[in-house]
N, C-alpha and C positions, 0 to 999 in steps of 0.2 A: 426097191424102195429107197435103200440107203444111197444108191447111186444118184437117184433123182434129187434127194435132199442135198447131197454134196454139190450137184450142179447148180441147184437153186442158191445155195450158200455162196458159191463162187461168183455167180451172176450178181447177187446182191452186194458182195464185197467190191466187185469192179465198179458197180454203180456208185457206191459210197465214196470210193477213191476219186471218181470223177467229180462228185459234188464237192469234195473238200477243197478243190482248187479255187472255189468262189467264196470261201469263208474268210472272215477277218480274225486275226489273232486275238485271243483273250486267255485269261489264266484259269485253270481248273486243277484238281488234285486227283491223284490215284490213277487207276487204269491198268496196273500191272497184275492182271488177273491170274497169270500162271506163276507169279512170284519168282521170275528169273532175273529180276533187277532191271528189266527193260520194259518200255512201253512201245509196242510196235504192232504190225498187222496181225501177228500171231494172236495177240491178246484180243484184237477185234474179232478175229475168226472164232476164238473161244466163246466170246460173248454171243455171237450169232448162233453158234451151235447150241449154246444153253437156251437161247430164245426159242428154238424150234424143238426143244426137248431132248437134245443130245448133249448132256453136260460132260465136259472133259474130266478126266480123273483128278487132275490138279486144277481146281478152279476156286478162286477166292471171291465169294459173293460180296464180301464187305467192301471191296474196292471196284466193283463192277457197275454199280448204279451211279453213273457219272453225274446225272442231273438231279439225283435225289428225289425221284418221283415214285419211289418204291416199286419200280419196274425195271427189269433188265431186258433190253430189246435192241433193235437196230439203231435207235437214237444214241444209246450208250456206245455202241460199236463205232458209230460215226465220230463221236467225240474222241474216242481212243485213236482212231485213224488220223484225226487232225493233230493229235499230239505227235504221232509217228512222222508226219510230214512237216512238222514245225509250225502249223497254224495255231496250235495250242501249246501252252507250257505247263508242265506239271511241277508242283512244289513238293520237293522231297527234303527240304531243310528241316532236320529233326530238332533243331534248336528253336524253330518257330519262325514264321514269316513276319510277325509283328516285332519290330526291332527296338522300340523304345517305349517309355512310359506314356508318352503322348498318344502314340498309335494304339497301345494296348487299352488305355482308358477309353479312348474314342470307340474302339470296337466293342468293348464291354458295355458301355452305355447304350449303344445301339441294340445289342442283344437283349438287355434288360427291358428297354423301352418297347421293343417289339413284342415282348410277352404282354405288356400292358395294353398297347394299341390293338393287338390281335385278340385280346381277352382270352388268352390261352388258359387251358385247364392245367392244374398242377397239384401236387401234394406238398405240404410244408410241415416240418417239425421245428419247434422251438424248444430248446432245453436251457434252463437257467439253473446253474449250480451255485448255491449260496455257500461261500467259504467261511464267512464270519458275519455276525450281526451283534453290535454292541448298543443296546438300548436301555441299559440300567433297569430301573423299576418298571418302565413301560412294558418290558418284555415279560413281566410277571402276569400281565393281563392277556389272557389267551385270545380275546377278541382282537387286540392290537396285533398279536403275532399272526393270526389268520388273515387280517386285512393286508398286512405287509406282504406275506407270502402270495396272496391272491393277486395283488396289484403287480408285483414284480414278476409274476409268472414262474415262481419256483417250481421245479420239476419239468416235465415234458408236456407240451401242448401240441396237438396235431390238427391240421386243417386239410380238407380236400376241396380245392377251389374248382367249381364246375366250369367247364369250357363255355365261353359266351357271357360270363358274368364278370363284374368288376373285380379286379384282383386286389388282394391286400398286400400290394407292393407299392413302392413309390418310384417316381421317375429318377433314373440315375443320371448324374451329371459330374462324375469324378473328373479331376484334371491331374496333370502330371505333378502339380504342387501338393496334391493329397497323398502322394505315393512315396514311400521310402525305398521300396524295391518292387520291380515287376518283371515277370518272365512269361513267355508264351511258348509252349512246346506243341509242335504239330505232329500228330500221329495219324497218318493216312487221312488227312483232311479234318481231323478232330482236334480243335485247339483246346489245350488246358492252360488257362490263364491263372497265374498266382500273383497276388498283390499283397504286400504288407503296407498298411496305412500308417500315416503319421499319428502320433499320440496327440491327445487334445484334452482340454478342460472346458467345462461349461458351468454356468451358475444361474441362480434365480433368487430374487427377493421381492419385496413389495413394490419396489420402484422400477425394476428392470430385470430382464433375463438375457443371457448371452449364450450362444452355441454356434461354433463354426467347425464342428467335428466332420471329418470326411464320411463318417457313418451316415450323416444326413443326406449325403449325395451318393450313397452306395446302392440304393434301391431297396434296402430293408424298410419294413413298414414303420413309419415314424410320423410325427406331426405335433400339433398343438393340443393341449388339454390333457385329461387324465384317462384316456382310452386304454383299457386293459389289453386290447388286441395288439397294441404297438409292440414291435420287436425291440426297437431301441427306445428306451425311456430315459430322457435327459432330466436335468435339474428342474426345468420348467414343468415337465409332466409330473414329477414327484411333488414339487411345491404346490401345484394346482390341486393335485389329488388330496394331499393332506389337509390343506386349508379349505377344501370343499366338503369335508366331513364334519358333521355336527360335533362340537366340543373338541375339535382337533385344531392344532395350530403349530406352525414353525416359522421362524423369522427368515431363514435363508437355507438354501441347498447348494452344494457344490459337488461336482462329479469329475472324475479323472478317468479317461479312456486310454488303455494301453493294449499292446499285442493284438491289434485289430488285423485280421487277415481274411482275404477273399480267395476262394478257389472256384472258378467258373469253367464249365465244359461246354464248348460251343461248336456246332457243326459249321465249318468254314464255307461249305457249299451253299448253305441256306441262311446262315447267320442266326439260326435257331438255337436258343439256350437249351441244353440237355439237363444240366444240373448246376446247382449253386450252393456253396457253403460259405457262410460268413460267421466269424467268431471274434469275440473280443472280451477282454477283462475290464471290469469297471469297479471303481470304489466311490462311495458317496459319503458325504458328511453333512449333517443337519445341525443347526443351532437353535437353542431354546425351543425344544419340542414339548408340546403339552397335549395331554388327552384327559378330559374332565378335570380332576383336581391333581393329577399326577403330572409332574413336569421334570425335565432334565435339561441341562445346559447343552449337551452335545450327544448326538447319536451318529453311529457310522457303521458301515459294512462294506463288504466286497464280494464280488461274484463273477462268474464267467457265463456268457450267453453264446449259444451256437444256434444259428438258423440254417436249416437244410431244405433246399427246394429240389424236387425230383419228379419223375413221371410227368414231364411237361408235355402237354397235348395241344398242338396248334391246329 
């Protein structure tokens, strides 16, 4: 029985080698299933052995599924053989194959937007830690404190976005100009992208609002109005929310964003996002704030928000 299996494997291997001569070169990652630092016909044979139920003692499944179809079979062996004969190239650059901020932001944008266009399922946590809040006499009114905490999302809020439904993400459109520093590390075809965003300010009053923060282009949930579900709440959101409550009023709002950072883990074979963490510090200042008969000239506070996306299901 074993002899028959070996003969079948050898025949299949010969057939695959013949087929490789007609294929065109393109780039893939991994294939070193026996972890000897080389990608060659031995790795292909190991994959074929595994496919028929004879798994070698030293076999790394994590780098065997070359086309990421959740199967390990002769197709993966074919791709490995193509690497061995030079028709495919394998990226083993541990510093990452995306070399500059322009390439990194473009790749990141595509991964985020694929989640939206595919209506992928995912879980999301948003945590907002309030470091300080100076509201004078207004904060002696518990209803005001509760409204502020509720709107800003103080604490941790969790969502489970069902696959096939509209996501509470926004389209990403970051550019190199938004980035202070960007790196991409490649670990067996899994890209870990880390980006530090430039600081920004935004403002809103009765006549105009302004915001050009990179966070607006990062993919985190944001937009117009006073929607509580927004992850990033800018001056316009806060101004609209306050002035939209009966007996509440503020003349202007200004906000400062610092230490904004993105960490995205992306499968380079498919371009699928695996996880995302976006965090930033923010401070806000309001002028002439009033609730019923209680008013103060200035209110301010600062906080840190962290958004985590995980368990992404395409």
